[in-house]
C-alpha positions, 0 to 999 in steps of 0.5 A: 503475489499471485500469477493469473495465467491466460486460460487458467481458472485457478490462481497459482501462488508464486514462491519467494524467499523474501517478504516486504514488511511495511512499517510505521514512522516509528519502525513498528510493523503495520498492516497493509490494507491495500496495494496497487501496481504501477502501470510499468510493473516496476513498482507498487504502492501500499496503503497501511492501517497506520495511514502511510502510503509506501512506494516499493520497488517490485523488481528487488526486495528491499528493507525500506520503501523507495518513498513514504508519506506518513499520515497521508490523510491527517489524523482523526479527532482522537489523534490517530491516523486514518487508515488508507483503504484504496489506492489507484494509479492513473493510466500513465502512472504519473498520479496516485489517488488514495482514499481513507474514510472516517469510521465514526461520528467522532472523527473529523 
């Protein structure tokens, strides 16, 4: 996380003792491809390379997300999950939009 203070032109790294670890449906670590904060600031959503969308509590570090959608955009023609590339909440935080895309003509 980075803190952007008013009037400053540099980012300051926030220090923390805990790290959020995104995992796939089999419990293996997966790469985070995008992140967006809920308008309230109390939670954030992660998009992952394994195709999951994970909602985490931003006020406390936990071992597991509050909720997860695995394989959110379905699978490719070859059976692998589509990575999530973009997430955004609407203004009041009641909806979350996500985007993935095909990387080759072999994908559906």
